[in-house]
OpenMM code with the backbone's topology and positions (N, CA, C; nanometers):
from openmm import Vec3, app, unit

residues = "MET ILE ILE LYS LYS SER THR PHE ARG THR LYS GLY ILE PHE LEU SER VAL PHE ILE ILE THR SER CYS LEU LEU MET ILE ASP CYS SER SER ALA LYS PRO SER VAL GLN LYS LYS ARG ILE GLU PHE GLU PHE ILE PRO ASN GLY PHE GLN LEU ALA THR THR GLY HIS GLY PHE VAL ASP VAL TYR PRO ASP LYS LEU GLU ILE GLN ILE THR LYS GLY GLU ILE ARG ILE ASN PRO ILE HIS ASN ARG PHE LYS THR SER SER ALA TYR ALA ILE GLN ILE GLY ILE SER ARG TYR PHE PRO GLY ASP LYS SER PHE ASP ILE ILE ALA THR GLY GLU LYS LEU ILE ILE ASN LYS ILE PHE GLU SER LYS GLU ASP PHE TYR ALA PHE SER ASN LEU LYS PHE THR ILE PRO ASN ILE LYS LYS GLU ASP LEU LYS ASN SER ARG ILE THR LEU THR ILE TYR ARG ASP LYS THR PRO ASN SER SER THR ASN TYR ALA HIS SER SER ASP GLU ASN ILE ILE SER THR LEU PHE ASP PHE".split()
positions = [
    Vec3(0.0818, -0.1189, 0.0000),
    Vec3(0.0000, 0.0000, 0.0000),
    Vec3(0.0863, 0.1254, 0.0000),
    Vec3(0.1915, 0.1269, 0.0740),
    Vec3(0.2788, 0.2435, 0.0784),
    Vec3(0.3439, 0.2640, -0.0577),
    Vec3(0.3799, 0.1586, -0.1239),
    Vec3(0.4433, 0.1669, -0.2559),
    Vec3(0.3431, 0.2234, -0.3555),
    Vec3(0.2152, 0.1790, -0.3505),
    Vec3(0.1152, 0.2273, -0.4447),
    Vec3(0.0887, 0.3764, -0.4241),
    Vec3(0.0787, 0.4250, -0.2976),
    Vec3(0.0557, 0.5672, -0.2724),
    Vec3(0.1750, 0.6488, -0.3214),
    Vec3(0.2944, 0.5995, -0.2971),
    Vec3(0.4154, 0.6691, -0.3401),
    Vec3(0.4231, 0.6751, -0.4923),
    Vec3(0.3869, 0.5663, -0.5592),
    Vec3(0.3891, 0.5618, -0.7052),
    Vec3(0.2869, 0.6584, -0.7622),
    Vec3(0.1646, 0.6586, -0.7039),
    Vec3(0.0617, 0.7517, -0.7518),
    Vec3(0.1043, 0.8962, -0.7279),
    Vec3(0.1640, 0.9223, -0.6115),
    Vec3(0.2087, 1.0588, -0.5801),
    Vec3(0.3190, 1.1011, -0.6769),
    Vec3(0.4152, 1.0154, -0.7086),
    Vec3(0.5233, 1.0461, -0.8020),
    Vec3(0.4674, 1.0692, -0.9412),
    Vec3(0.3751, 0.9825, -0.9838),
    Vec3(0.3130, 0.9996, -1.1155),
    Vec3(0.2343, 1.1296, -1.1210),
    Vec3(0.1641, 1.1606, -1.0108),
    Vec3(0.0856, 1.2845, -1.0051),
    Vec3(0.1746, 1.4079, -1.0130),
    Vec3(0.2869, 1.4071, -0.9426),
    Vec3(0.3801, 1.5201, -0.9469),
    Vec3(0.4403, 1.5324, -1.0862),
    Vec3(0.4828, 1.4199, -1.1420),
    Vec3(0.5409, 1.4204, -1.2768),
    Vec3(0.4400, 1.4738, -1.3783),
    Vec3(0.3152, 1.4284, -1.3701),
    Vec3(0.2110, 1.4729, -1.4624),
    Vec3(0.1836, 1.6220, -1.4449),
    Vec3(0.1804, 1.6709, -1.3219),
    Vec3(0.1586, 1.8134, -1.2968),
    Vec3(0.2721, 1.8981, -1.3554),
    Vec3(0.3954, 1.8549, -1.3335),
    Vec3(0.5111, 1.9273, -1.3872),
    Vec3(0.5065, 1.9261, -1.5402),
    Vec3(0.4717, 1.8129, -1.5976),
    Vec3(0.4630, 1.7996, -1.7440),
    Vec3(0.3562, 1.8948, -1.8007),
    Vec3(0.2409, 1.9003, -1.7395),
    Vec3(0.1310, 1.9865, -1.7873),
    Vec3(0.1707, 2.1336, -1.7748),
    Vec3(0.2273, 2.1729, -1.6631),
    Vec3(0.2681, 2.3124, -1.6429),
    Vec3(0.3765, 2.3507, -1.7424),
    Vec3(0.4757, 2.2660, -1.7629),
    Vec3(0.5834, 2.2934, -1.8585),
    Vec3(0.5277, 2.3061, -1.9994),
    Vec3(0.4381, 2.2160, -2.0362),
    Vec3(0.3775, 2.2215, -2.1700),
    Vec3(0.3000, 2.3507, -2.1898),
    Vec3(0.2246, 2.3913, -2.0915),
    Vec3(0.1481, 2.5163, -2.1018),
    Vec3(0.2409, 2.6360, -2.1160),
    Vec3(0.3479, 2.6393, -2.0368),
    Vec3(0.4429, 2.7498, -2.0453),
    Vec3(0.5096, 2.7550, -2.1827),
    Vec3(0.5435, 2.6393, -2.2363),
    Vec3(0.6042, 2.6358, -2.3695),
    Vec3(0.5053, 2.6834, -2.4766),
    Vec3(0.3794, 2.6432, -2.4658),
    Vec3(0.2799, 2.6853, -2.5637),
    Vec3(0.2571, 2.8357, -2.5554),
    Vec3(0.2527, 2.8908, -2.4369),
    Vec3(0.2348, 3.0354, -2.4209),
    Vec3(0.3549, 3.1089, -2.4789),
    Vec3(0.4753, 3.0620, -2.4494),
    Vec3(0.5963, 3.1255, -2.4980),
    Vec3(0.6031, 3.1197, -2.6502),
    Vec3(0.5690, 3.0056, -2.7087),
    Vec3(0.5747, 2.9897, -2.8542),
    Vec3(0.4683, 3.0729, -2.9232),
    Vec3(0.3503, 3.0819, -2.8659),
    Vec3(0.2434, 3.1563, -2.9317),
    Vec3(0.2654, 3.3062, -2.9221),
    Vec3(0.3389, 3.3529, -2.8225),
    Vec3(0.3617, 3.4964, -2.8111),
    Vec3(0.4857, 3.5402, -2.8884),
    Vec3(0.5669, 3.4456, -2.9300),
    Vec3(0.6864, 3.4813, -3.0065),
    Vec3(0.6465, 3.5187, -3.1480),
    Vec3(0.6997, 3.6318, -3.1952),
    Vec3(0.6691, 3.6760, -3.3302),
    Vec3(0.7735, 3.6204, -3.4241),
    Vec3(0.7279, 3.5687, -3.5383),
    Vec3(0.8257, 3.5141, -3.6320),
    Vec3(0.9138, 3.6269, -3.6863),
    Vec3(1.0406, 3.5977, -3.7001),
    Vec3(1.1300, 3.7000, -3.7522),
    Vec3(1.1269, 3.6924, -3.9041),
    Vec3(1.0958, 3.8054, -3.9662),
    Vec3(1.0887, 3.8125, -4.1104),
    Vec3(1.2176, 3.8756, -4.1585),
    Vec3(1.2909, 3.8018, -4.2380),
    Vec3(1.4145, 3.8554, -4.2909),
    Vec3(1.3855, 3.9278, -4.4203),
    Vec3(1.4344, 4.0495, -4.4299),
    Vec3(1.4198, 4.1229, -4.5537),
    Vec3(1.5487, 4.1976, -4.5807),
    Vec3(1.5658, 4.2290, -4.7063),
    Vec3(1.6808, 4.3073, -4.7477),
    Vec3(1.6283, 4.4222, -4.8310),
    Vec3(1.6723, 4.5439, -4.8032),
    Vec3(1.6291, 4.6610, -4.8797),
    Vec3(1.7385, 4.6970, -4.9801),
    Vec3(1.6960, 4.7144, -5.1038),
    Vec3(1.7872, 4.7503, -5.2121),
    Vec3(1.7329, 4.8745, -5.2807),
    Vec3(1.8162, 4.9750, -5.2949),
    Vec3(1.7751, 5.0961, -5.3656),
    Vec3(1.8036, 5.0800, -5.5147),
    Vec3(1.7244, 5.1479, -5.5963),
    Vec3(1.7445, 5.1418, -5.7412),
    Vec3(1.7102, 5.2755, -5.8036),
    Vec3(1.7517, 5.2913, -5.9292),
    Vec3(1.7126, 5.4086, -6.0051),
    Vec3(1.6869, 5.3688, -6.1499),
    Vec3(1.5926, 5.4397, -6.2109),
    Vec3(1.5663, 5.4237, -6.3526),
    Vec3(1.6442, 5.5325, -6.4246),
    Vec3(1.7118, 5.4934, -6.5311),
    Vec3(1.7820, 5.5913, -6.6125),
    Vec3(1.7253, 5.5833, -6.7541),
    Vec3(1.7214, 5.6947, -6.8263),
    Vec3(1.6629, 5.6931, -6.9600),
    Vec3(1.7343, 5.5942, -7.0522),
    Vec3(1.6579, 5.5384, -7.1430),
    Vec3(1.7136, 5.4475, -7.2421),
    Vec3(1.6782, 5.5011, -7.3808),
    Vec3(1.6894, 5.4198, -7.4819),
    Vec3(1.6654, 5.4649, -7.6183),
    Vec3(1.5225, 5.4520, -7.6660),
    Vec3(1.4304, 5.4151, -7.5809),
    Vec3(1.2919, 5.3982, -7.6229),
    Vec3(1.2214, 5.5323, -7.6408),
    Vec3(1.1055, 5.5282, -7.7023),
    Vec3(1.0269, 5.6486, -7.7299),
    Vec3(0.9910, 5.7239, -7.6022),
    Vec3(0.9494, 5.6519, -7.4995),
    Vec3(0.9177, 5.7144, -7.3712),
    Vec3(1.0312, 5.6849, -7.2735),
    Vec3(1.0841, 5.7895, -7.2146),
    Vec3(1.1947, 5.7746, -7.1200),
    Vec3(1.1415, 5.7832, -6.9777),
    Vec3(1.1944, 5.6994, -6.8914),
    Vec3(1.1560, 5.6981, -6.7501),
    Vec3(1.2780, 5.7323, -6.6660),
    Vec3(1.2600, 5.8220, -6.5725),
    Vec3(1.3624, 5.8480, -6.4720),
    Vec3(1.2955, 5.8333, -6.3357),
    Vec3(1.3741, 5.8037, -6.2359),
    Vec3(1.3175, 5.7913, -6.1023),
    Vec3(1.4006, 5.7011, -6.0143),
    Vec3(1.3543, 5.6858, -5.8924),
    Vec3(1.4261, 5.6016, -5.7967),
    Vec3(1.3280, 5.5449, -5.6956),
    Vec3(1.3764, 5.4458, -5.6235),
    Vec3(1.2943, 5.3820, -5.5213),
    Vec3(1.3721, 5.2742, -5.4501),
    Vec3(1.2986, 5.1812, -5.3923),
    Vec3(1.3637, 5.0713, -5.3217),
    Vec3(1.2788, 4.9455, -5.3317),
    Vec3(1.3460, 4.8339, -5.3100),
    Vec3(1.2819, 4.7026, -5.3096),
    Vec3(1.3082, 4.6398, -5.1745),
    Vec3(1.2038, 4.5923, -5.1091),
    Vec3(1.2198, 4.5099, -4.9896),
    Vec3(1.2060, 4.3654, -5.0338),
    Vec3(1.3137, 4.2894, -5.0170),
    Vec3(1.3175, 4.1501, -5.0594),
    Vec3(1.2843, 4.0628, -4.9393),
    Vec3(1.1745, 3.9909, -4.9470),
    Vec3(1.1320, 3.8966, -4.8441),
    Vec3(1.1550, 3.7546, -4.8959),
    Vec3(1.1470, 3.6536, -4.8100),
    Vec3(1.1695, 3.5169, -4.8560),
    Vec3(1.0735, 3.4708, -4.9665),
    Vec3(0.9528, 3.5291, -4.9740),
    Vec3(0.8549, 3.4789, -5.0700),
    Vec3(0.7929, 3.5871, -5.1582),
    Vec3(0.8399, 3.7106, -5.1479),
    Vec3(0.7805, 3.8181, -5.2276),
    Vec3(0.8744, 3.9376, -5.2327),
    Vec3(0.8428, 4.0288, -5.3231),
    Vec3(0.9118, 4.1563, -5.3319),
    Vec3(0.8095, 4.2660, -5.3104),
    Vec3(0.8443, 4.3648, -5.2312),
    Vec3(0.7630, 4.4847, -5.2186),
    Vec3(0.8459, 4.5980, -5.2768),
    Vec3(0.7926, 4.6607, -5.3798),
    Vec3(0.8661, 4.7622, -5.4541),
    Vec3(0.7963, 4.8959, -5.4362),
    Vec3(0.8735, 4.9981, -5.4066),
    Vec3(0.8182, 5.1327, -5.3979),
    Vec3(0.9008, 5.2242, -5.4865),
    Vec3(0.8332, 5.2899, -5.5791),
    Vec3(0.8975, 5.3941, -5.6582),
    Vec3(0.8723, 5.5233, -5.5817),
    Vec3(0.9761, 5.5767, -5.5245),
    Vec3(0.9643, 5.6948, -5.4403),
    Vec3(0.9273, 5.8175, -5.5232),
    Vec3(0.9942, 5.8329, -5.6367),
    Vec3(0.9683, 5.9470, -5.7228),
    Vec3(1.0119, 5.9123, -5.8639),
    Vec3(0.9339, 5.9558, -5.9623),
    Vec3(0.9715, 5.9295, -6.0997),
    Vec3(0.8906, 6.0108, -6.1979),
    Vec3(0.9301, 6.0013, -6.3245),
    Vec3(0.8538, 6.0663, -6.4289),
    Vec3(0.8757, 5.9964, -6.5614),
    Vec3(0.7756, 6.0116, -6.6477),
    Vec3(0.7798, 5.9573, -6.7833),
    Vec3(0.7608, 6.0757, -6.8775),
    Vec3(0.8388, 6.0784, -6.9846),
    Vec3(0.8245, 6.1831, -7.0859),
    Vec3(0.8728, 6.1295, -7.2196),
    Vec3(0.8430, 6.2029, -7.3266),
    Vec3(0.8950, 6.1651, -7.4576),
    Vec3(1.0468, 6.1783, -7.4511),
    Vec3(1.1149, 6.0767, -7.4974),
    Vec3(1.2597, 6.0737, -7.4904),
    Vec3(1.3185, 6.1869, -7.5760),
    Vec3(1.3980, 6.2752, -7.5165),
    Vec3(1.4513, 6.3896, -7.5908),
    Vec3(1.5493, 6.3514, -7.7022),
    Vec3(1.5995, 6.2277, -7.7030),
    Vec3(1.6927, 6.1888, -7.8095),
    Vec3(1.6211, 6.1615, -7.9422),
    Vec3(1.4886, 6.1520, -7.9389),
    Vec3(1.4112, 6.1254, -8.0607),
    Vec3(1.3466, 6.2540, -8.1109),
    Vec3(1.3895, 6.3009, -8.2248),
    Vec3(1.3313, 6.4215, -8.2843),
    Vec3(1.2002, 6.3928, -8.3570),
    Vec3(1.1803, 6.2693, -8.3994),
    Vec3(1.0622, 6.2381, -8.4812),
    Vec3(0.9337, 6.2261, -8.4001),
    Vec3(0.9420, 6.2062, -8.2687),
    Vec3(0.8211, 6.1904, -8.1872),
    Vec3(0.7803, 6.3243, -8.1269),
    Vec3(0.6652, 6.3744, -8.1690),
    Vec3(0.6136, 6.5010, -8.1148),
    Vec3(0.5085, 6.4751, -8.0066),
    Vec3(0.4375, 6.3628, -8.0206),
    Vec3(0.3368, 6.3234, -7.9218),
    Vec3(0.3514, 6.1749, -7.8941),
    Vec3(0.2956, 6.1324, -7.7848),
    Vec3(0.2967, 5.9907, -7.7504),
    Vec3(0.1896, 5.9651, -7.6450),
    Vec3(0.1780, 5.8403, -7.6029),
    Vec3(0.0798, 5.8068, -7.5002),
    Vec3(0.1319, 5.6952, -7.4111),
    Vec3(0.0770, 5.6918, -7.2922),
    Vec3(0.1050, 5.5834, -7.1978),
    Vec3(-0.0281, 5.5436, -7.1361),
    Vec3(-0.0704, 5.4223, -7.1657),
    Vec3(-0.1970, 5.3719, -7.1118),
    Vec3(-0.1784, 5.3186, -6.9694),
    Vec3(-0.0702, 5.2426, -6.9486),
    Vec3(-0.0492, 5.1785, -6.8182),
    Vec3(0.0994, 5.1557, -6.7950),
    Vec3(0.1350, 5.1354, -6.6684),
    Vec3(0.2712, 5.0949, -6.6329),
    Vec3(0.2617, 4.9677, -6.5486),
    Vec3(0.3685, 4.8883, -6.5548),
    Vec3(0.3714, 4.7631, -6.4791),
    Vec3(0.5138, 4.7343, -6.4344),
    Vec3(0.5279, 4.7053, -6.3068),
    Vec3(0.6574, 4.6685, -6.2494),
    Vec3(0.6775, 4.5196, -6.2696),
    Vec3(0.8015, 4.4797, -6.2928),
    Vec3(0.8318, 4.3383, -6.3096),
    Vec3(0.9749, 4.3076, -6.2719),
    Vec3(1.0074, 4.1805, -6.2815),
    Vec3(1.1442, 4.1323, -6.2607),
    Vec3(1.1877, 4.0686, -6.3920),
    Vec3(1.3034, 4.1063, -6.4391),
    Vec3(1.3563, 4.0433, -6.5597),
    Vec3(1.4901, 3.9787, -6.5263),
    Vec3(1.5171, 3.8699, -6.5938),
    Vec3(1.6398, 3.7946, -6.5698),
    Vec3(1.7255, 3.7988, -6.6953),
    Vec3(1.8563, 3.8091, -6.6741),
    Vec3(1.9511, 3.8094, -6.7848),
    Vec3(1.9838, 3.6658, -6.8230),
    Vec3(1.9743, 3.6390, -6.9515),
    Vec3(2.0097, 3.5081, -7.0050),
    Vec3(2.1334, 3.5255, -7.0922),
    Vec3(2.2504, 3.4851, -7.0418),
    Vec3(2.3757, 3.5099, -7.1133),
    Vec3(2.3790, 3.4532, -7.2552),
    Vec3(2.3207, 3.3371, -7.2761),
    Vec3(2.3210, 3.2771, -7.4100),
    Vec3(2.2486, 3.3645, -7.5110),
    Vec3(2.1393, 3.4264, -7.4673),
    Vec3(2.0619, 3.5155, -7.5555),
    Vec3(2.1131, 3.6589, -7.5508),
    Vec3(2.1985, 3.6895, -7.4514),
    Vec3(2.2467, 3.8257, -7.4274),
    Vec3(2.1305, 3.9239, -7.4173),
    Vec3(2.0288, 3.8816, -7.3416),
    Vec3(1.9118, 3.9678, -7.3245),
    Vec3(1.8446, 3.9405, -7.1914),
    Vec3(1.7565, 4.0332, -7.1536),
    Vec3(1.6743, 4.0185, -7.0344),
    Vec3(1.5339, 3.9780, -7.0769),
    Vec3(1.4734, 3.8860, -7.0032),
    Vec3(1.3344, 3.8474, -7.0252),
    Vec3(1.2590, 3.8645, -6.8945),
    Vec3(1.1383, 3.9193, -6.9030),
    Vec3(1.0568, 3.9396, -6.7839),
    Vec3(1.0074, 3.8047, -6.7337),
    Vec3(1.0326, 3.7765, -6.6056),
    Vec3(0.9945, 3.6473, -6.5487),
    Vec3(0.8781, 3.6569, -6.4506),
    Vec3(0.8512, 3.7777, -6.3978),
    Vec3(0.7391, 3.7955, -6.3038),
    Vec3(0.6977, 3.9418, -6.3044),
    Vec3(0.5684, 3.9649, -6.2848),
    Vec3(0.5181, 4.1021, -6.2850),
    Vec3(0.4253, 4.1267, -6.1670),
    Vec3(0.4131, 4.2535, -6.1339),
    Vec3(0.3147, 4.2979, -6.0367),
    Vec3(0.1904, 4.3430, -6.1117),
    Vec3(0.1049, 4.4122, -6.0419),
    Vec3(-0.0194, 4.4582, -6.1022),
    Vec3(0.0064, 4.5761, -6.1967),
    Vec3(-0.0812, 4.5905, -6.2969),
    Vec3(-0.0745, 4.7048, -6.3890),
    Vec3(-0.1424, 4.8241, -6.3245),
    Vec3(-0.0858, 4.9411, -6.3492),
    Vec3(-0.1437, 5.0651, -6.3011),
    Vec3(-0.1832, 5.1473, -6.4237),
    Vec3(-0.3126, 5.1732, -6.4394),
    Vec3(-0.3637, 5.2500, -6.5530),
    Vec3(-0.3359, 5.3980, -6.5274),
    Vec3(-0.2685, 5.4639, -6.6248),
    Vec3(-0.2395, 5.6067, -6.6071),
    Vec3(-0.3047, 5.6930, -6.7161),
    Vec3(-0.3347, 5.6369, -6.8332),
    Vec3(-0.4026, 5.7095, -6.9426),
    Vec3(-0.3467, 5.8498, -6.9648),
    Vec3(-0.2204, 5.8578, -7.0007),
    Vec3(-0.1562, 5.9872, -7.0214),
    Vec3(-0.1249, 6.0078, -7.1697),
    Vec3(-0.1652, 6.1226, -7.2223),
    Vec3(-0.1297, 6.1649, -7.3577),
    Vec3(-0.0218, 6.2719, -7.3430),
    Vec3(0.0903, 6.2511, -7.4089),
    Vec3(0.1989, 6.3487, -7.4064),
    Vec3(0.1835, 6.4376, -7.5299),
    Vec3(0.1498, 6.5629, -7.5072),
    Vec3(0.1220, 6.6574, -7.6158),
    Vec3(0.2493, 6.7162, -7.6759),
    Vec3(0.3587, 6.7157, -7.6004),
    Vec3(0.4849, 6.7721, -7.6489),
    Vec3(0.5992, 6.7093, -7.5702),
    Vec3(0.7216, 6.7443, -7.6092),
    Vec3(0.8384, 6.6921, -7.5367),
    Vec3(0.8498, 6.7504, -7.3960),
    Vec3(0.7860, 6.8624, -7.3711),
    Vec3(0.7884, 6.9234, -7.2384),
    Vec3(0.6861, 6.8600, -7.1443),
    Vec3(0.5888, 6.7926, -7.2011),
    Vec3(0.4836, 6.7279, -7.1223),
    Vec3(0.5414, 6.6046, -7.0531),
    Vec3(0.4991, 6.5774, -6.9304),
    Vec3(0.5483, 6.4603, -6.8583),
    Vec3(0.4415, 6.4091, -6.7627),
    Vec3(0.4629, 6.2882, -6.7155),
    Vec3(0.3762, 6.2267, -6.6145),
    Vec3(0.4639, 6.2020, -6.4918),
    Vec3(0.4346, 6.2683, -6.3815),
    Vec3(0.5115, 6.2515, -6.2579),
    Vec3(0.4363, 6.1569, -6.1644),
    Vec3(0.5109, 6.0763, -6.0929),
    Vec3(0.4497, 5.9864, -5.9949),
    Vec3(0.5410, 5.9756, -5.8737),
    Vec3(0.4790, 5.9422, -5.7602),
    Vec3(0.5561, 5.9239, -5.6369),
    Vec3(0.4847, 5.8241, -5.5472),
    Vec3(0.5646, 5.7604, -5.4654),
    Vec3(0.5162, 5.6633, -5.3661),
    Vec3(0.4244, 5.5569, -5.4252),
    Vec3(0.4600, 5.5061, -5.5427),
    Vec3(0.3860, 5.3938, -5.6015),
    Vec3(0.4363, 5.2652, -5.5386),
    Vec3(0.3431, 5.1808, -5.4944),
    Vec3(0.3803, 5.0554, -5.4284),
    Vec3(0.3275, 4.9378, -5.5091),
    Vec3(0.4144, 4.8396, -5.5289),
    Vec3(0.3809, 4.7182, -5.6032),
    Vec3(0.4287, 4.5979, -5.5234),
    Vec3(0.3628, 4.4857, -5.5412),
    Vec3(0.4055, 4.3597, -5.4814),
    Vec3(0.4176, 4.2554, -5.5909),
    Vec3(0.5268, 4.1815, -5.5869),
    Vec3(0.5434, 4.0673, -5.6765),
    Vec3(0.5512, 3.9440, -5.5871),
    Vec3(0.4441, 3.8627, -5.5865),
    Vec3(0.4421, 3.7451, -5.4985),
    Vec3(0.5170, 3.6272, -5.5592),
    Vec3(0.5374, 3.5280, -5.4769),
    Vec3(0.5931, 3.3985, -5.5188),
    Vec3(0.7308, 3.4090, -5.5826),
    Vec3(0.8146, 3.4964, -5.5312),
    Vec3(0.9516, 3.5097, -5.5793),
    Vec3(1.0439, 3.4554, -5.4712),
    Vec3(1.1356, 3.3717, -5.5123),
    Vec3(1.2338, 3.3163, -5.4189),
    Vec3(1.3704, 3.3784, -5.4474),
    Vec3(1.4558, 3.3783, -5.3478),
    Vec3(1.5876, 3.4405, -5.3606),
    Vec3(1.6635, 3.3852, -5.4807),
    Vec3(1.6565, 3.2564, -5.5026),
    Vec3(1.7307, 3.1976, -5.6145),
    Vec3(1.6772, 3.2437, -5.7504),
    Vec3(1.5504, 3.2883, -5.7554),
    Vec3(1.4943, 3.3411, -5.8803),
    Vec3(1.5496, 3.4796, -5.9137),
    Vec3(1.6130, 3.5445, -5.8166),
    Vec3(1.6580, 3.6816, -5.8350),
    Vec3(1.7999, 3.6926, -5.8896),
    Vec3(1.8693, 3.5812, -5.9006),
    Vec3(2.0056, 3.5841, -5.9543),
    Vec3(2.0023, 3.6390, -6.0959),
    Vec3(2.0893, 3.7328, -6.1254),
    Vec3(2.0977, 3.7970, -6.2575),
    Vec3(1.9673, 3.8654, -6.2971),
    Vec3(1.8993, 3.9272, -6.2018),
    Vec3(1.7698, 3.9895, -6.2293),
    Vec3(1.7714, 4.1387, -6.1990),
    Vec3(1.6727, 4.2073, -6.2560),
    Vec3(1.6558, 4.3511, -6.2366),
    Vec3(1.5092, 4.3858, -6.2211),
    Vec3(1.4866, 4.5037, -6.1676),
    Vec3(1.3525, 4.5622, -6.1674),
    Vec3(1.3290, 4.6197, -6.3066),
    Vec3(1.2109, 4.6008, -6.3613),
    Vec3(1.1762, 4.6600, -6.4896),
    Vec3(1.0476, 4.7401, -6.4745),
    Vec3(1.0370, 4.8443, -6.5525),
    Vec3(0.9142, 4.9216, -6.5603),
    Vec3(0.8698, 4.9174, -6.7053),
    Vec3(0.7582, 4.8521, -6.7298),
    Vec3(0.7050, 4.8424, -6.8652),
    Vec3(0.5970, 4.9478, -6.8819),
    Vec3(0.6059, 5.0223, -6.9923),
    Vec3(0.5077, 5.1254, -7.0242),
    Vec3(0.4260, 5.0747, -7.1428),
    Vec3(0.2971, 5.0591, -7.1223),
    Vec3(0.2069, 5.0169, -7.2299),
    Vec3(0.1507, 5.1428, -7.2953),
    Vec3(0.1713, 5.1548, -7.4263),
    Vec3(0.1255, 5.2751, -7.4974),
    Vec3(-0.0252, 5.2772, -7.5166),
    Vec3(-0.0862, 5.1600, -7.5253),
    Vec3(-0.2316, 5.1515, -7.5409),
    Vec3(-0.2779, 5.0199, -7.4809),
    Vec3(-0.4005, 4.9801, -7.5098),
    Vec3(-0.4546, 4.8578, -7.4494),
    Vec3(-0.4025, 4.7305, -7.5153),
    Vec3(-0.3200, 4.7441, -7.6183),
    Vec3(-0.2597, 4.6279, -7.6849),
    Vec3(-0.1278, 4.5949, -7.6161),
    Vec3(-0.0610, 4.4882, -7.6579),
    Vec3(0.0686, 4.4544, -7.5962),
    Vec3(0.1837, 4.5472, -7.6362),
    Vec3(0.1570, 4.6522, -7.7183),
    Vec3(0.2640, 4.7452, -7.7558),
    Vec3(0.3205, 4.8104, -7.6310),
    Vec3(0.4504, 4.7941, -7.6111),
    Vec3(0.5086, 4.8468, -7.4875),
    Vec3(0.6566, 4.8748, -7.5062),
    Vec3(0.7126, 4.9472, -7.4116),
    Vec3(0.8567, 4.9630, -7.4013),
    Vec3(0.8934, 4.9361, -7.2562),
    Vec3(1.0118, 4.8835, -7.2353),
    Vec3(1.0532, 4.8444, -7.1011),
    Vec3(1.1783, 4.9206, -7.0615),
    Vec3(1.1777, 4.9714, -6.9394),
    Vec3(1.2927, 5.0420, -6.8853),
    Vec3(1.3473, 4.9587, -6.7698),
    Vec3(1.4789, 4.9397, -6.7653),
    Vec3(1.5405, 4.8590, -6.6613),
    Vec3(1.5955, 4.9482, -6.5507),
    Vec3(1.5767, 4.9042, -6.4273),
    Vec3(1.6312, 4.9782, -6.3139),
    Vec3(1.7675, 4.9226, -6.2801),
    Vec3(1.8530, 5.0097, -6.2347),
    Vec3(1.9874, 4.9707, -6.1962),
    Vec3(2.0098, 5.0110, -6.0515),
    Vec3(2.0995, 4.9407, -5.9860),
    Vec3(2.1307, 4.9727, -5.8480),
    Vec3(2.1838, 5.1148, -5.8399),
    Vec3(2.1356, 5.1926, -5.7442),
    Vec3(2.1757, 5.3331, -5.7362),
    Vec3(2.3149, 5.3514, -5.6768),
    Vec3(2.3760, 5.2445, -5.6251),
    Vec3(2.5098, 5.2613, -5.5699),
    Vec3(2.6182, 5.2088, -5.6635),
    Vec3(2.5835, 5.1832, -5.7879),
    Vec3(2.6821, 5.1386, -5.8849),
    Vec3(2.6711, 5.2246, -6.0099),
    Vec3(2.7838, 5.2503, -6.0743),
    Vec3(2.7855, 5.3354, -6.1926),
    Vec3(2.7801, 5.2563, -6.3221),
    Vec3(2.7836, 5.1266, -6.3136),
    Vec3(2.7807, 5.0459, -6.4342),
    Vec3(2.6506, 4.9672, -6.4388),
    Vec3(2.6165, 4.9176, -6.5572),
    Vec3(2.4976, 4.8335, -6.5685),
    Vec3(2.5256, 4.7051, -6.4915),
    Vec3(2.4438, 4.6768, -6.3950),
    Vec3(2.4640, 4.5582, -6.3131),
    Vec3(2.3301, 4.5084, -6.2633),
    Vec3(2.3314, 4.3927, -6.2083),
    Vec3(2.2081, 4.3385, -6.1546),
    Vec3(2.1911, 4.3847, -6.0103),
    Vec3(2.0663, 4.3937, -5.9693),
    Vec3(2.0360, 4.4425, -5.8352),
    Vec3(2.0476, 4.3359, -5.7273),
    Vec3(2.0176, 4.2130, -5.7616),
    Vec3(1.9902, 4.1162, -5.6571),
    Vec3(2.1030, 4.0171, -5.6303),
    Vec3(2.2191, 4.0342, -5.6893),
    Vec3(2.3266, 3.9402, -5.6625),
    Vec3(2.3807, 3.9648, -5.5221),
    Vec3(2.3429, 3.8737, -5.4298),
    Vec3(2.3930, 3.8877, -5.2960),
    Vec3(2.4655, 3.7631, -5.2545),
] * unit.nanometer
topology = app.Topology()
chain = topology.addChain("A")
for resn in residues:
    res = topology.addResidue(resn, chain)
    for name in ("N", "CA", "C"):
        topology.addAtom(name, app.Element.getBySymbol(name[0]), res)
């Protein structure tokens, strides 16, 4: 009888300690916030040879499963290097990620964010479309997908697929380079 009471008492103490420890662990785990790793990369758009030139800058927050892109300030205008274009239009803009393919010696867009309708008619070379604090998200992007990649801004001239694409470059480098090689 003494052995049975002692065994029950030991089991009862062990069970009580186990339950209390489990509860404390569950409370501690549920109150802990998951740490989200992100990397912020600044970029700038520089004019290219297309009909509509884009200038501007912003940053990309790189998360494990998505990109959050903010264009802090920018503008679109008829490219001053083209004398033949007196007017032009921009129906929409779209942020994307393009990857460099060395064999093709070109960039191809691999993922895009949402399109932003702007419906702008450029009446002259002095006319421009200014924008600031535009935010875009590109979901389902993994770090390994970003190797040899850049931010792109595609300008759609109308509701058809006619477009021109401007590539963003890292603002801390003076040469054409990729943004995401880390």
